[in-house]
N, C-alpha and C positions, 0 to 999 in steps of 0.2 A: 504494500499500499505506499503511495507517495503522498506526503503531505506538502503542500505548498505554503509557504509561509509568506503572509503580507503583513505590513505594518499595522493595517486596521484590525486584523484578527488578533494580534498579539494585544493591542490596545484593549479591544473588547473583552478578551479573556481575563486580562488583568483588572479590568473594572469589575467583572463579574466575580472574581476571587475576592477583591476588596469588599464588595458589598456582602458576600457570604460571610466573611470574616467579622464584619461589623454587625451583621444580623445575628450570628452565633454568640458573639461577646455582649450583647445587649440584654440586660435582664428584663423580663417582663414586669410591668407595674404590678404591685400588690394592691388589691382592692382594700380600701381602709375597713378596719374591724368596726362593726356597728357598736354603738354604745351599749353596755349592758342594760337590761331591762330592769328596771328598779323593783325590788321585792314588793309584793303587795303588802300593805299595812296589816299589822296583827290587831286583832280585837283588843281593846284596852281592858285589862282585867276588871278595873274598877267598874266599868259599864255593864259587865255581865254578872257582877256580884249581885246576889238576891235570892229570893226563894220563888221558885216556879211551880205552878199546878200543872200536872201533866195528864195529856190524854194519849193513849197508845193504839197501835193496831196489832199488838202482841197476841199470838194465841195464848190462852191460859196454860200455865204449866200445871204438871200434876200436883204440885204443892199448893196450888190456888183451888178454890172451890169450882166445881165444874158448873158452867152454865147450863140452862135448859138446853135440850137438843135443838130446838128451833133457832138458837142463837150460836150454835157452834159452826155452822155453815160457812159463814163470812165474817172475819174480823172486821170491824169498822173502828175509826177513831172515836174512842168514848173516854169520858173522864173516869179514871179509876178512883174509887173511893180512897182517899188517902194518899194516891200517887203524887209525889212531889220531888223536887230537886232543889237542894241548896248549894249555891256556889259561894264559897268563902275566900277572901283574899288573905290567905295564909299559907305560907310554905309548909309542906309535909316535913315532919321530923325524919320519917323513914319512908322514902319514895318506893313505889312499887317497881321492882326491877323488871317485871314483864311489860311495863308501859312503854310506849314509843317516844316519851319526852323525859329528859332529865329534870326539867322545871316542872314540877307538880305542885298544885294548890289544893287546899282541902275541900272536900264536898261531902255532902250526905244525900243519899238517893233512896227513895222509897217506891218500888214497884211491887205490888202485892204479887206473891208467888215467885219472885226473881230476886228479891232482897230479903235480908233479916236484919231488922233493927234491934240492937240491945235494948233492953227494958230501960224506959225512961227517956229514949232518944227518938227523934223524928225520922230517922232513917240509918241506912248502913253507911259506913265509912267508905268514901271513894276518893279519887283524885281527878283533877281537871286541869286542862292547860288550853291556852288560846293558840290558834294557827294562823298563818298568813291569810289574809282576806278577812272574811267576817265569820270564821269557823271556830268552833269550840269542841273539845273531846272531853267526855266524862267517863272514867274508866274504873271498873270495880269487878270483883270475883263474886259470883252468885254462889249462895250456900248449897247448891245441889251437890250430890254426892261425886259427880265427875268433875274433873279439873278443867277449868276454862276461865275465860275473862269475857266481860260484856263492855262494849263501847257504844256510848251514845255520841253519834257524830253529827253535829248540827251547825246551823248558821244563825246568827244572832241579827235580828233587825229590830230596833227599838226595844220594845219589852216582850218581844216573841223569839223563842228559841224553837227551831224545828229541824228535823232530819231523820236519820236512819238509825236502828239499832242493830248492832253487829255482835256476834259471838265467835269467840277464837278458842279452839280446843288447844289445851296445852299438851295433851298427849300426842295429837296427830299434826297439829299446826293448821288444820283445815279451818276455813273462815266462811261464814254464811250470815246472810242478812236475816234477821228474826222478825223485823217489822219497822215501823215508823213511829215518831213521837212529835208531839207539839206541846211546849211549855210556854205559859204565859205567866209573867212575872207579877207577883202580888204587889199591890199598892200598899205603901207603908202607912 
């Protein structure tokens, strides 16, 4: 194969090689990193403190009195006689190790059939903590024979706290939703 050399071809090849060298050595521009999304504000514990009258959609536990057969078919939000929740702004001396927060405040919860209050107290000891946004978690261990915990996971708007009731088995780790709740803060 015979290659004829011309001055223009050498200049063109030299310009192409320079262009390739410049293109390869140029770093692509990095897009600026977007500013971090600020964390949602957490419920101010003082705004959540108080006593709430509860309504639930829980199925009655065996420990609670059985309703008549006509009422067993479909649970509806109903006021439970004596069902209440009290959130207190006081750190727990002995936080529950199974809870998902290291900052735990004192609470008392009374849900007939699911809690057992000591004599003279309005409810069973529990812990609670605020979460980012307008959420609150109340955490306690039911008195049933099997090992587990119950969490009331709710949202606070004004004087109303509502959400879902979740059970976690400490033996198997399985988690399931037991029902829902609505709590209305008592006026002082």
